C-alpha positions, 0 to 999 in steps of 0.5 A: 734827561733820562738815564737807565742803570742796568746791572748783572748781580750774583751776591747782591753787591752789584745790584746794591751799587746799581741801586745806589747809582740810580739814587744819585742819578735821580737827584739830578735826572729821571733814572731807572734801575733794572736787571739785565733780564728786565730790559727791553730793546724799546727801553734803550731807545729813549735813553740819554745815559745808559749805565752798565754794571756787573761783577768781576769774575775771573778778571773780567765780565762773568761767563756761564762757567763763572756764574755756575761756580758762583751758584755752586758756592752758594750751595756749599755747606755753612756758606754765608753767601746767597744769590741775588734774585736776578742771578739766574740766567745770562749775564752782562756779557751776553746782554751786551752782545744782544743790544743794538747800535746807539749814539747815546752816552754811557758809563760802566762800573763793576764790583771786584775784590779790594785788591790791585786791579792787575790781580783781580781784573775789572769787568767795567773795562770789558763792559766799556769796550762792548758799549763802545763797540755798539756806538755808545759814547763813554762819558767817564772812565770805568768805575770799580766799587769794592767788596771784601773777600767775604763778598760784602761791599766795603764801607762807604761804597754805597755812598760813593756809588750814590755820589758817582750817580749824582756826578754822572747826572750833573755831567749829563745836564751840563752837556745837554742832550 
């Protein structure tokens, strides 16, 4: 079994969650974690499970305008924010539009502020919808990992992401290829 975790991250939280999901998956299956900017079409061809994650911006997946706003927030005086090294360029929305059809299995996650999803939205729902549109079979409901209003992962979210990854790996092994 081979899994690929693909992520977009602005402030590093989604990157950290993707890394933790990959660690959990590696307990059970072969897994790789890559930024959306580092994934080739060929790498998607032999994947049994594609896990895609992104930050929640303005109630859904990031857009060019929301990524620009995030970059401007980093430039503000006395800000504690810093951009993830992979933050520049297109986001998960554009990446998903560029991928081909597949019948592989998939899962989606997001990072979002720790408030009701009715108020924050969830990028993972849009990611899931796009994955289904491309023929992927979702193996679990979309998952959210929570950040504080100061844009730090909530306590225990790293461990929860790792456990979620391990659960995905066990589920994939149980159903086989």
